[in-house]
Structures are given as structure tokens and as C-alpha cells.
C-alpha positions in Angstrom: 226.2 36.6 77.1 229.3 37.0 79.6 232.8 36.1 78.8 235.5 36.5 81.3 233.6 39.0 83.5 232.4 40.9 80.5 229.0 41.0 79.6 228.0 41.2 75.7 224.4 42.8 74.9 223.3 43.0 71.6 222.4 46.7 70.6 219.3 45.6 68.6 217.5 44.3 71.8 214.9 46.4 73.3 215.4 48.1 76.7 213.6 45.3 78.6 215.7 42.8 77.0 219.0 44.5 77.4 218.2 44.7 81.3 217.1 41.0 81.4 220.4 40.0 79.8 222.3 42.1 82.1 220.6 40.6 85.3 220.7 37.3 84.1 224.5 37.2 83.6 224.8 39.1 86.9 222.9 36.4 88.5 225.1 34.0 86.9 228.1 35.8 88.6 226.5 35.7 92.0 225.3 32.2 91.8 227.6 30.1 89.6 231.2 31.6 89.8 232.0 29.0 92.5 230.7 26.0 90.8 228.2 24.2 92.9 228.2 20.9 90.6 225.2 22.2 88.9 224.1 21.4 85.4 223.3 23.8 82.8 219.5 23.4 83.1 219.8 24.3 86.7 222.0 27.2 86.3 220.2 28.6 83.6 216.8 28.1 85.5 218.2 30.0 88.5 219.7 32.8 86.7 216.5 33.5 84.0 214.2 33.2 87.2 216.2 36.0 89.2 216.0 38.3 85.8 212.4 37.5 85.9 211.9 38.7 89.2 214.1 41.6 89.1 212.5 42.9 86.1 209.1 42.2 87.3 209.8 44.5 90.1 210.7 47.3 88.2 207.5 47.0 85.9 209.2 45.3 82.7 208.0 42.5 81.0 210.6 39.8 80.4 210.3 36.9 78.0 211.5 34.6 80.6 208.8 31.8 79.9 210.3 31.0 76.4 213.6 31.0 77.6 213.0 28.6 80.4 210.8 26.5 78.2 213.7 26.0 75.9 215.5 24.4 78.8 212.5 22.0 79.9 212.1 23.9 82.9 209.3 22.6 85.0 206.9 24.1 87.9 208.4 21.6 90.3 211.9 22.5 89.4 211.3 26.2 89.7 209.5 25.7 93.1 212.6 23.7 94.6 214.7 26.7 94.0 212.6 29.6 95.0 214.7 30.5 97.9 217.8 30.8 96.0 215.9 32.8 93.3 214.3 35.3 95.9 217.5 35.9 98.0 219.5 36.8 94.8 216.7 38.7 93.1 216.4 40.7 96.4 220.3 40.9 96.6 220.2 42.7 93.1 217.4 44.9 93.6 219.1 46.2 96.9 222.2 47.0 95.2 220.3 48.9 92.5 218.4 50.8 95.0 221.5 51.4 97.2 223.3 52.6 94.1 220.5 55.0 93.3 220.3 56.3 96.6 224.0 56.7 96.9 224.0 58.8 93.6 221.1 61.0 94.7 223.2 61.5 98.1 226.3 62.3 96.1 224.1 64.7 93.6 222.7 66.4 96.8 226.0 66.7 98.5 227.8 68.4 95.2 224.6 71.0 95.1 225.0 71.7 98.8 228.7 72.4 98.3 228.1 74.7 95.1 225.4 76.4 97.1 227.9 77.3 99.9 230.7 78.3 97.7 228.5 81.0 96.0 
């Protein structure tokens, strides 16, 4: 759940569920911060489908089918928004991957500086 830009994650959740919650709420921020006049069902479809795509990319097992079923999401609804889901999932994955690459680069730079100082 997110409130005022802060994501709240239940500590009892599995790692996969925690990641799913974080990505779901992140997708809401990216897609729905500027209201496009969508109903709750459409917003939840997009956010959860993005979370499903990102978690699946990283080999995690999301429980998205149950969440989506609770909102009465149909295959046709999902198909109609695949471009939005794909674009947003790719954006999140690229950010994650870019952040990991940047951390590796910074760690390498720190190691090089330490070697040069010695």
C-alpha cells in the first residue's frame, strides 16, 4: 500500500510478495500519478500486471492471478493494455538493472582508488 509517496510493506510477507508490493506501487506512481481518468479496476490491472512481468523477469513467482481475479479482470482487458504494461515493466527493469550497474561501477571505482592509494 502506498500513502503520500511512501510504500508500506507488511514484514510478514515473503521476499517475492514484498518485491511484488513494491513494484505494484511503483507502477501506480509511474502510471497513475497524473490521473488519466481510469477506474480502479483498470489501474489495478495495469499495476499488478507490471508487477507480474517484473517479478517473472527475475524468476519470482507472483500471486498476481488471484489479485487480478479479485478485480474481475478478463483476458480481453489484459490484452487491451499490453503496450502500457510492457513499456512500464521495461522501464522498471531498466532502472533496476541500471542501478545495479551503477553500484558495481562505483564499487569498482572505490576499489581502484584504494589500490592507487596503497
